[in-house]
C-alpha positions in Angstrom: -76.2 24.4 -97.9 -73.7 21.8 -97.6 -70.1 23.0 -98.2 -67.5 20.8 -99.3 -63.7 22.0 -100.1 -61.1 20.1 -101.6 -57.3 20.3 -101.5 -55.9 18.8 -104.4 -54.0 19.5 -107.5 -55.6 17.2 -110.1 -57.9 18.6 -112.4 -59.2 15.3 -113.3 -60.4 14.5 -109.2 -61.3 18.1 -108.9 -63.6 17.7 -111.6 -65.1 14.6 -111.0 -65.7 15.7 -106.9 -67.0 19.1 -108.1 -69.5 17.5 -110.7 -70.7 14.9 -107.9 -71.2 17.8 -105.5 -73.1 20.1 -107.6 -75.1 17.4 -108.8 -76.4 16.6 -105.3 -77.0 20.6 -104.3 -73.4 21.1 -102.3 -71.2 24.0 -102.7 -68.2 22.9 -104.1 -64.4 24.6 -103.9 -61.0 23.7 -104.3 -57.4 24.7 -104.3 -53.9 23.5 -103.8 -52.5 26.9 -102.8 -51.9 26.7 -98.7 -52.2 30.6 -98.4 -55.7 30.3 -100.0 -56.7 27.6 -98.3 -56.4 29.0 -94.8 -57.8 32.4 -95.7 -60.9 30.5 -97.1 -61.1 28.4 -94.2 -61.0 31.1 -92.0 -63.6 33.3 -93.7 -66.0 30.4 -93.9 -66.8 27.3 -92.1 -66.8 24.2 -94.4 -68.7 21.0 -93.6 -66.5 18.3 -95.5 -62.7 19.1 -96.1 -61.4 16.5 -98.6 -57.7 15.9 -99.0 -56.4 14.4 -102.0 -53.1 12.3 -100.4 -52.1 11.8 -104.2 -51.2 15.7 -104.7 -47.7 16.8 -106.1 -47.7 20.2 -104.8 -48.3 19.7 -101.2 -47.4 17.1 -98.3 -51.0 15.9 -96.6 -49.5 15.9 -93.3 -48.0 19.6 -93.7 -51.2 20.4 -95.0 -53.3 18.9 -92.2 -51.0 20.7 -89.6 -51.8 24.5 -91.1 -55.6 23.8 -91.5 -56.5 22.3 -88.3 -57.5 25.7 -86.1 -59.7 26.2 -88.9 -61.7 22.6 -89.2 -62.6 21.9 -85.7 -66.3 22.0 -87.0 -65.5 20.4 -90.0 -65.2 16.7 -91.3 -61.7 15.5 -92.6 -62.0 12.7 -95.2 -58.7 11.6 -97.1 -58.6 10.7 -100.7 -56.0 7.7 -101.3 -54.7 6.4 -103.9 -51.3 4.9 -104.5 -49.2 6.8 -101.7 -48.8 5.3 -98.5 -51.0 7.1 -95.9 -48.7 8.5 -92.8 -50.1 6.7 -89.6 -49.9 10.6 -88.2 -52.4 11.6 -90.9 -54.9 8.8 -89.3 -55.0 10.5 -86.1 -56.4 13.6 -87.6 -59.1 12.5 -90.3 -62.6 11.2 -90.2 -62.6 9.1 -93.1 -60.8 7.5 -95.9 -62.2 6.9 -99.4 -59.9 5.8 -102.4 -60.1 6.8 -106.2 -61.5 3.3 -107.2 -64.8 3.8 -105.2 -67.8 4.6 -107.4 -69.6 7.9 -107.2 -72.7 6.0 -105.3 -70.1 4.8 -102.8 -68.1 8.4 -102.7 -71.6 10.2 -102.1 -72.7 7.5 -99.7 -69.4 8.2 -97.8 -70.3 11.9 -97.6 -73.9 11.5 -96.5 -72.8 9.2 -93.7 -70.3 11.7 -92.4 -72.9 14.6 -92.7 -75.4 12.8 -90.7 -73.0 12.0 -87.5 -71.7 15.5 -87.8 -75.5 16.9 -87.6 -76.1 14.5 -84.8 -73.0 15.5 -83.3 -74.1 19.2 -83.8 -77.6 18.4 -82.0 -75.9 16.5 -79.2 -73.9 19.5 -78.3 -76.9 21.9 -79.0 -78.6 19.6 -76.2 -76.0 20.0 -73.9 -75.3 23.5 -74.1 -79.4 24.0 -73.5 -79.0 21.4 -70.6 -75.8 23.4 -69.1 -77.9 26.5 -69.5 -81.0 24.7 -67.8 -78.6 23.5 -64.9 -77.4 27.0 -64.6 -80.3 28.7 -64.3 -82.0 25.8 -61.8 -78.4 26.5 -59.8 -79.1 30.2 -59.9 -82.8 29.7 -58.7 -82.0 27.9 -55.9 -79.0 30.0 -54.7 -81.3 33.0 -55.0 -84.3 30.8 -53.0 -81.6 30.3 -50.3 -80.7 34.4 -50.2 -84.5 35.0 -49.8 -84.7 32.7 -46.8 -81.7 33.9 -45.3 -82.8 37.8 -44.9 -85.9 39.9 -43.7 -84.6 43.0 -44.5 -86.8 44.1 -47.7 -84.1 46.3 -49.2 -81.9 43.3 -49.4 -84.7 41.1 -50.4 -84.8 43.7 -53.9 -81.5 43.4 -54.2 -81.6 39.7 -54.1 -84.4 39.7 -57.2 -82.2 42.0 -59.3 -79.2 40.3 -58.7 -80.7 36.8 -59.9 -82.4 38.4 -62.7 -79.1 40.0 -63.9 -77.7 36.2 -63.6 -80.3 34.5 -65.4 -81.4 36.7 -68.0 -78.1 39.2 -68.7 -80.6 42.2 -68.9 -79.3 45.5 -70.6 -81.6 47.3 -68.2 -83.9 46.4 -65.3 -85.9 49.5 -64.1 -87.3 48.4 -60.3 -90.1 50.4 -58.5 -89.8 49.6 -55.1 -92.0 50.4 -52.3 -90.0 48.9 -49.7 -88.2 52.0 -47.9 -90.2 53.3 -45.3 -90.0 57.0 -46.4 -91.0 57.1 -50.3 -91.0 54.6 -53.2 -87.4 54.6 -55.1 -86.9 53.6 -59.1 -83.8 51.6 -58.9 -81.9 51.1 -62.2 -79.3 48.7 -62.8 -78.0 49.3 -66.3 -75.1 48.2 -68.2 -74.7 51.7 -69.8 -74.8 55.1 -68.6 -78.3 56.8 -69.1 -78.8 60.2 -70.1 -80.7 62.9 -68.2 -83.4 63.3 -71.2 -83.6 59.0 -71.6 -83.9 58.9 -67.7 -87.3 61.3 -67.8 -88.7 59.0 -70.4 -87.8 56.2 -68.2 -89.7 57.6 -65.6 -92.6 58.2 -67.6 -92.5 54.8 -68.5 -92.2 53.1 -65.0 -95.4 55.8 -63.7 -97.4 54.5 -66.2 -96.7 51.0 -65.7 -97.1 51.6 -62.1 -100.7 53.4 -62.5 -101.6 50.6 -65.2 -101.3 47.8 -62.6 -104.0 49.9 -60.4 -106.3 50.5 -63.3 -109.8 51.5 -62.0 -108.2 51.5 -58.3 -106.9 54.0 -56.1 -103.2 53.5 -56.2 -101.3 53.5 -52.9 -99.2 56.3 -53.7 -99.3 59.4 -56.2 -96.1 59.4 -58.6 -94.6 62.3 -60.9 -91.6 62.6 -62.8 -90.3 65.4 -60.6 -90.3 64.3 -57.2 -89.6 60.0 -57.9 -86.5 59.4 -56.1 -83.9 57.4 -58.6 -81.1 55.3 -57.7 -78.7 54.3 -60.7 -76.4 51.5 -60.4 -73.9 51.5 -63.8 -71.8 48.9 -64.9 -70.2 50.4 -67.7 -70.0 54.3 -67.5 -68.2 54.9 -70.9 -70.8 53.7 -72.9 -74.2 55.4 -73.1 -77.6 54.2 -74.1 -79.8 56.1 -76.3 -83.5 56.3 -77.2 -83.3 52.9 -79.0 -83.2 51.2 -75.8 -87.4 51.3 -76.5 -87.0 49.1 -79.0 -85.0 46.5 -77.2 -87.2 43.3 -75.9 -88.7 44.0 -72.8 -91.2 42.0 -69.9 -93.0 43.5 -66.8 -94.1 42.1 -63.8 -95.7 43.4 -60.5 -94.1 42.3 -57.2 -97.3 41.5 -55.2 -98.6 38.8 -52.6 -102.3 39.6 -54.0 -103.0 42.0 -51.3 -100.2 43.8 -50.7 -97.8 45.7 -53.8 -94.0 46.1 -53.0 -93.5 47.4 -56.5 -92.5 46.0 -59.8 -89.8 45.8 -62.3 -89.3 46.0 -65.9 -86.2 44.1 -67.9 -84.8 45.2 -71.2 -82.2 43.2 -73.6 -81.0 43.8 -77.1 -81.6 40.3 -78.0 -85.1 38.5 -77.5 -86.0 36.8 -74.4 -86.9 32.9 -75.1 -89.6 31.4 -73.3 -87.3 29.9 -70.7 -86.1 34.0 -69.9 -90.1 34.4 -69.2 -90.5 31.6 -66.9 -87.4 32.2 -65.0 -88.4 36.0 -64.5 -92.0 35.5 -63.4 -90.1 32.5 -60.9 -88.2 35.3 -59.5 -90.4 37.7 -59.3 -92.6 35.6 -57.7 -90.4 34.2 -55.2 -89.3 37.3 -53.5 -92.9 38.4 -52.9 -93.4 35.9 -50.2 -90.3 36.6 -48.0 -91.3 40.7 -48.5 -94.5 40.2 -46.9 -92.7 38.0 -44.0 -90.3 41.0 -43.8 -93.0 43.5 -43.5 -94.5 41.2 -40.8 -91.4 40.9 -39.1 -90.7 44.7 -39.0 -94.5 44.9 -37.8 -93.8 43.0 -34.9 -90.5 44.9 -34.1 -92.3 48.2 -34.1 -95.3 46.5 -31.9 -92.8 45.2 -29.8 -91.0 48.3 -29.3 -94.3 50.2 -28.4 -95.0 47.5 -25.5 -91.7 47.9 -24.3 -92.6 51.8 -24.2 -96.0 50.7 -22.5 -94.2 48.6 -20.0 -91.7 50.6 -19.0 -94.3 53.6 -18.6 -96.8 51.1 -16.7 -93.9 50.2 -14.5 -92.8 54.1 -13.8 -96.5 54.6 -13.1 -96.7 51.7 -10.8 -93.7 52.6 -8.8 -94.3 56.4 -8.6 -98.2 56.0 -7.6 -97.3 53.2 -5.0 -94.7 55.4 -3.5 -97.2 58.2 -3.8 -99.7 56.3 -1.8 -97.8 54.6 0.9 -96.7 57.6 2.6 -100.2 59.1 3.6 -101.6 55.6 4.2 -99.2 55.2 7.0 -100.2 58.5 8.5 -104.0 57.1 8.2 -102.9 53.8 9.7 -100.7 55.3 12.9 -103.7 57.6 13.4 -106.4 55.0 13.2 -103.9 53.0 15.9 -103.6 56.2 17.9 -107.4 56.5 18.0 -108.4 52.7 18.8 -105.4 52.8 21.5 -107.9 55.3 23.5 -105.0 57.8 23.6 -107.3 60.7 22.2 -110.3 59.8 23.9 -112.6 57.2 24.8 -113.6 55.1 22.1 -117.6 54.2 21.7 -118.4 50.7 21.0 -119.8 51.9 17.0 -116.8 54.1 16.4 -114.3 50.9 17.5 -116.2 48.9 15.0 -116.1 51.7 12.2 -112.5 52.2 13.0 -111.4 48.6 13.0 -113.1 48.2 9.7 -110.8 51.2 8.4 -107.9 49.8 9.7 -108.4 46.2 7.9 -108.8 47.7 4.5 -105.8 50.4 5.0 -104.0 47.0 6.1 -105.1 45.5 2.6 -104.5 48.2 0.9 -100.9 48.5 2.2 -100.5 45.0 0.8 -101.5 45.6 -2.5 -99.2 48.5 -2.7 -96.6 46.3 -1.7 -97.6 43.8 -4.5 -97.5 46.1 -6.9 -93.7 47.5 -5.8 -92.6 44.2 -5.3 -93.6 43.5 -8.9 -92.8 46.7 -10.4 -88.7 46.0 -8.8 -88.8 42.3 -10.2 -89.5 43.5 -13.8 -87.2 46.1 -13.5 -84.5 43.8 -12.1 -83.9 45.7 -8.9 -85.2 43.4 -6.3 -82.6 42.7 -3.7 -81.9 39.1 -2.3 -79.8 38.4 0.7 -78.7 34.8 0.3 -77.5 32.6 3.0 -78.1 29.2 5.0 -81.5 28.8 5.7 -83.7 26.2 7.0 -87.2 26.1 5.3 -88.8 24.6 8.6 -88.2 27.6 10.5 -89.8 29.8 8.0 -92.9 27.7 8.0 -92.9 28.0 11.5 -92.7 32.0 11.2 -95.4 31.8 8.4 -98.0 29.6 10.3 -97.6 31.6 13.6 -97.9 34.6 11.7 -101.5 33.6 9.9 -102.6 31.3 13.1 -105.2 34.6 13.9 -106.4 34.9 10.3 -107.0 30.9 10.0 -108.6 31.0 13.3 -111.2 33.9 12.2 -112.5 31.2 9.6 -112.0 28.0 12.2 -109.7 26.6 10.1 -107.6 24.0 11.2 -104.0 24.7 10.2 -101.5 21.8 10.4 -97.8 21.3 9.4 -96.3 17.8 8.5 -92.3 18.7 7.7 -89.7 16.1 7.7 -87.1 17.5 10.7 -83.8 16.4 8.7 -84.0 18.8 5.9 -81.0 20.2 5.0 -80.6 24.0 4.6 -81.0 25.9 1.5 -79.1 29.0 0.4 -82.0 31.6 -0.1 -83.2 34.8 1.1 -85.6 34.0 4.2 -87.8 37.3 3.8 -88.3 36.7 0.3 -89.2 32.6 1.0 -91.3 34.0 4.0 -93.2 36.1 1.3 -93.6 33.2 -1.1 -95.3 31.0 1.7 -97.2 33.9 2.8 -98.8 34.7 -0.4 -99.6 30.7 -0.4 -100.8 30.2 2.6 -102.9 33.5 2.5 -104.7 32.5 -0.6 -105.5 29.0 0.9 -107.0 30.8 3.8 -109.2 33.1 1.9 -110.3 30.3 -0.7 -111.1 27.6 2.0 -115.0 27.5 3.4 -115.0 27.8 7.1 -114.3 24.5 9.4 -111.8 23.2 6.9 -108.2 22.0 7.2 -105.0 23.5 5.6 -101.5 21.6 5.8 -97.8 23.1 5.2 -95.8 19.9 4.2 -91.8 19.9 3.3 -89.8 16.9 2.1 -86.5 16.1 0.2 -87.0 15.1 -3.2 -84.7 14.4 -6.0 -86.3 16.4 -9.3 -86.9 13.0 -11.1 -89.4 12.2 -8.4 -91.3 15.1 -8.7 -94.8 15.0 -10.2 -96.4 18.1 -12.1 -98.8 18.7 -14.6 -97.3 18.8 -18.2 -98.5 22.5 -18.7 -95.7 23.3 -16.3 -93.2 21.3 -18.2 -91.4 24.6 -19.9 -90.3 25.9 -16.0 -89.6 22.2 -14.7 -87.6 20.7 -17.0 -84.3 22.2 -16.1 -84.6 21.3 -12.4 -81.5 18.4 -11.5 -80.1 17.3 -8.7 -82.2 17.4 -5.0 -84.8 20.1 -4.1 -86.8 20.7 -0.6 -90.5 21.1 -1.8 -93.0 23.0 0.2 -96.6 21.9 -0.6 -99.6 24.0 0.9 -102.7 21.5 0.7 -106.2 23.2 1.4 -110.1 22.0 1.3 -110.8 25.0 -0.8 -112.9 25.4 -4.1 -110.3 24.2 -6.1 -109.1 25.0 -9.8 -109.8 23.7 -13.0 -107.1 21.4 -14.9 -107.1 24.0 -17.7 -106.6 27.0 -15.6 -103.7 25.5 -14.0 -101.1 27.6 -16.1 -103.3 31.0 -15.8 -103.1 30.9 -11.8 -99.5 32.4 -12.3 -100.5 35.3 -14.7 -100.2 38.7 -13.2 -103.6 40.4 -12.5 -105.2 36.8 -13.2 -108.0 35.3 -10.9 -109.7 31.9 -12.0 -112.9 32.4 -12.5 -115.1 31.3 -9.8 -118.1 32.8 -7.5 -116.2 32.2 -4.5 -112.9 33.8 -5.8 -114.4 36.9 -7.0 -116.1 37.2 -3.8 -112.6 36.8 -2.1 -111.1 39.6 -4.4 -107.6 40.6 -4.8 -105.2 42.1 -6.8 -104.0 38.1 -8.6 -100.5 39.5 -8.1 -99.4 36.9 -5.2 -98.8 33.9 -7.1 -96.9 36.0 -9.8 -94.8 37.3 -7.5 -93.9 34.1 -5.7 -92.9 32.5 -8.9 -90.5 35.0 -10.2 -88.8 35.5 -6.7 -88.4 31.6 -6.8 -87.2 31.9 -9.8 -84.7 33.9 -9.0 -83.6 31.1 -6.4 -83.4 28.5 -9.3 -86.3 27.2 -7.8 -90.3 26.8 -9.4 -93.5 26.6 -8.5 -96.4 24.6 -9.7 -99.9 23.2 -8.4 -102.4 20.5 -8.6 -106.1 20.8 -8.0 -109.6 19.0 -7.8 -112.5 21.0 -8.2 -114.7 22.0 -5.1 -112.3 19.3 -3.0 -109.1 21.6 -2.8 -105.7 22.8 -4.3 -102.1 21.8 -3.6 -99.7 24.6 -4.4 -95.7 23.2 -4.5 -92.5 25.0 -4.3 -88.9 23.9 -4.9 -85.9 25.0 -3.4 -82.3 23.3 -5.0 -80.4 22.0 -2.1 -77.0 22.3 -3.6 -74.9 25.3 -2.7 -75.1 28.5 -4.8 -71.7 30.3 -5.7 -70.4 33.5 -5.3 -70.7 34.2 -9.1 -74.8 32.8 -9.0 -75.0 35.0 -5.6 -73.7 38.1 -8.0 -76.0 37.4 -10.9 -79.1 36.9 -8.5 -78.7 40.2 -6.0 -79.3 42.8 -8.2 -79.8 46.1 -6.9 
């Protein structure tokens, strides 16, 4: 119904406009008393306010000043006559009509202004809806960012509830969360306080909704009102909800990824939820599901890593204990065999010497395996000692070649060197470099058929000149500056290209009939790799099947600072 109010003291004008408005089904009232006018305008918003500029009982400018606070949503039209219209009045009114306007023209002015008002109201509503939509979008974006920033399941549920509160302004949210490691928790986020009687009713409703999700299936957890843990957050405890809460509009959704159930949530609101509210509710609940799954997987990874760390520690302790326990009897056995072979306990027959020598070789081999296990255990525990000092790599090569020449001769292998005589010294632990080279040369002898050749090379190279297979990129990319590079080249069985990176795995041996026949623990290369990393160096290989393998390692030439020595020398 269109409401039109006229401010005038002229009865003929009031009668004319009153008749015109009533004929067109408009509600019409009038007055010239300022008190009545302000009370009426304050009590009820008028669509159009007509002000008679020819009235004698008031000044139009004063009237406009008094009614302005109550006419923000009304159209102000001035009825002009012979009196001059004050310039200030033009700033406050929407239109002017004169007494000589015909009824048709007056009605046309009224209708034009009413249509303009309706258009403005629609635009305001549209802008209001747009602002609300933008607010929702910004809120949803913010919630998405929060979901992406956390892998804590309890925090993710909190973010979800905060988002629902911002976008829906709910009266009560009942969230059954299975994200706690101990037991399910009912989180109540309430506008007002909840009595014990109402709380029990809410718990019954939550358990019913929970069981309905698994209708026809076994629920993951048995719930009852007595044992269900409740955590309440109340905004305004001075007020209290009663059972009329269950008459409020409500929405319910399960928090699930399809295969995993994380809980469910129901929200209540005194006013009706709109279609946009429903979409927003479902979106937020769906958004939290995937981060909750990621958080659960992350927690599983953490727990698995803890178990692996414990197992690794137990393994290292076991290796250390067993190795130490084996070393003492093996030393006694080896000494006893040496005494027997020396003849100090009596003459040794040829057959006896054969078996005693075999026993000694196996004791030596077993001692080597134990030493490898102990070294690996020390390195992994960070307890390997390093004594850094200037070292000539060529001297290390000569020593290792001499020590293993007898083993090479047994297989009729030619052992050769091709070294750069002008190599600079490097800061290194000579004993550990000997261990690295011994492992490489022993492997070359082991996997090279009789009558072939093995060559040990040394040269000075810049990191940019070193060529390597892409699988070693991670360990080689940090090499900078000059390096002494040592290579052990054999004519053995070779390694397939796809096995390069596995050559340095613990307890790994490349699948090959000859390699299986040769045996071994597979610890030599992993130990060499870790010893070289402690020297800020690197190790890599290249090979051709049945033609031979080249194993290379590099030691930096630059002087190692005292701080680096302290870091590397861990006892």
